[in-house]
C-alpha positions as a printed NumPy array, in Angstrom:
array([[163.808, 354.669, 113.296],
       [161.754, 357.018, 115.49 ],
       [158.559, 355.855, 113.816],
       [159.522, 352.212, 114.397],
       [160.36 , 352.861, 118.045],
       [157.071, 354.747, 118.544],
       [155.24 , 351.894, 116.896],
       [156.949, 349.358, 119.151],
       [156.207, 351.53 , 122.165],
       [152.535, 351.691, 121.23 ],
       [152.448, 347.912, 120.667],
       [154.108, 347.326, 124.057],
       [151.643, 349.743, 125.694],
       [148.728, 347.814, 124.164],
       [150.275, 344.513, 125.259],
       [150.817, 345.902, 128.757],
       [147.232, 347.148, 128.895],
       [145.975, 343.721, 127.74 ],
       [148.072, 341.961, 130.366],
       [146.867, 344.41 , 133.045],
       [143.252, 343.847, 131.973],
       [143.771, 340.078, 132.094],
       [145.337, 340.388, 135.549],
       [142.412, 342.522, 136.746],
       [139.937, 339.981, 135.375],
       [141.866, 337.142, 137.024],
       [142.021, 339.091, 140.292],
       [138.269, 339.742, 140.136],
       [137.627, 336.054, 139.425],
       [139.856, 334.978, 142.32 ],
       [138.15 , 337.475, 144.67 ],
       [134.759, 336.164, 143.585],
       [135.873, 332.561, 144.202],
       [137.297, 333.504, 147.608],
       [133.985, 335.178, 148.468],
       [132.073, 332.061, 147.372],
       [134.354, 329.806, 149.446],
       [133.939, 332.079, 152.462],
       [130.161, 331.958, 152.036],
       [130.271, 328.161, 151.747],
       [132.493, 327.941, 154.798],
       [130.159, 330.169, 156.828],
       [127.171, 328.112, 155.719],
       [128.942, 324.852, 156.599],
       [129.96 , 326.258, 159.989],
       [126.374, 327.378, 160.646],
       [124.986, 323.968, 159.654],
       [127.592, 322.268, 161.838],
       [126.755, 324.525, 164.801],
       [123.019, 323.96 , 164.292],
       [123.554, 320.181, 164.18 ],
       [125.733, 320.37 , 167.288],
       [123.145, 322.447, 169.146],
       [120.367, 320.042, 168.138],
       [122.44 , 317.028, 169.217],
       [123.235, 318.701, 172.55 ],
       [119.561, 319.456, 173.168],
       [118.579, 315.896, 172.269],
       [121.289, 314.505, 174.567],
       [120.145, 316.79 , 177.39 ],
       [116.571, 315.555, 177.026],
       [117.775, 311.938, 177.058],
       [120.029, 312.571, 180.067],
       [117.166, 314.251, 181.948],
       [114.897, 311.288, 181.136],
       [117.574, 308.882, 182.401],
       [117.969, 310.887, 185.621],
       [114.211, 310.752, 186.162],
       [114.173, 307.009, 185.524],
       [117.095, 306.488, 187.935],
       [115.328, 308.543, 190.584],
       [112.117, 306.584, 190.065],
       [113.979, 303.261, 190.308],
       [115.793, 304.384, 193.457],
       [112.447, 305.299, 195.02 ],
       [110.997, 301.934, 193.984],
       [114.022, 300.067, 195.413],
       [113.729, 301.956, 198.713],
       [110.031, 301.171, 198.974],
       [110.769, 297.493, 198.227],
       [113.444, 297.457, 200.959],
       [110.936, 298.883, 203.427],
       [108.385, 296.273, 202.374],
       [110.952, 293.486, 202.831],
       [111.804, 294.767, 206.321],
       [108.096, 294.91 , 207.166],
       [107.571, 291.353, 205.901],
       [110.595, 290.105, 207.885],
       [109.192, 291.731, 211.019],
       [105.772, 290.141, 210.409],
       [107.426, 286.755, 209.815],
       [109.293, 286.998, 213.123],
       [106.068, 287.937, 214.939],
       [104.235, 285.038, 213.283],
       [107.051, 282.611, 214.165],
       [106.951, 283.818, 217.753],
       [103.142, 283.445, 217.871],
       [103.393, 279.998, 216.282],
       [105.951, 278.868, 218.888],
       [103.744, 280.194, 221.668],
       [100.695, 278.462, 220.193],
       [102.625, 275.196, 219.805],
       [103.804, 275.461, 223.419],
       [100.246, 276.136, 224.572],
       [ 98.995, 273.201, 222.508],
       [101.715, 271.013, 223.98 ],
       [100.659, 272.081, 227.468],
       [ 97.028, 271.36 , 226.649],
       [ 97.868, 267.921, 225.277],
       [ 99.932, 267.101, 228.368],
       [ 97.052, 268.27 , 230.566],
       [ 94.578, 266.203, 228.527],
       [ 96.737, 263.084, 228.69 ],
       [ 96.961, 263.267, 232.522]])
């Protein structure tokens, strides 16, 4: 009976050791997988951050270019407004001169007719 019990004990000890070894292997495998997933996650986060940074820089360049274009157009519009005002002023002066010339011509014609 003692021999049988010792034999069973030894068999259970071997089974326990096998199960413990399997658990250690499984634990090592799971730790390795977790490490791989963490590495992948870090890489994905880095790629995402790099893409975000690049997109932000590109957008900043485009925004700066738009601001420059807006500024240039505002300057152009202001210069056109000044030119329009100048042309209006010249037109008024020419209309005034034309009226005066027509009046003078009318006076001359009246004088000539008399």
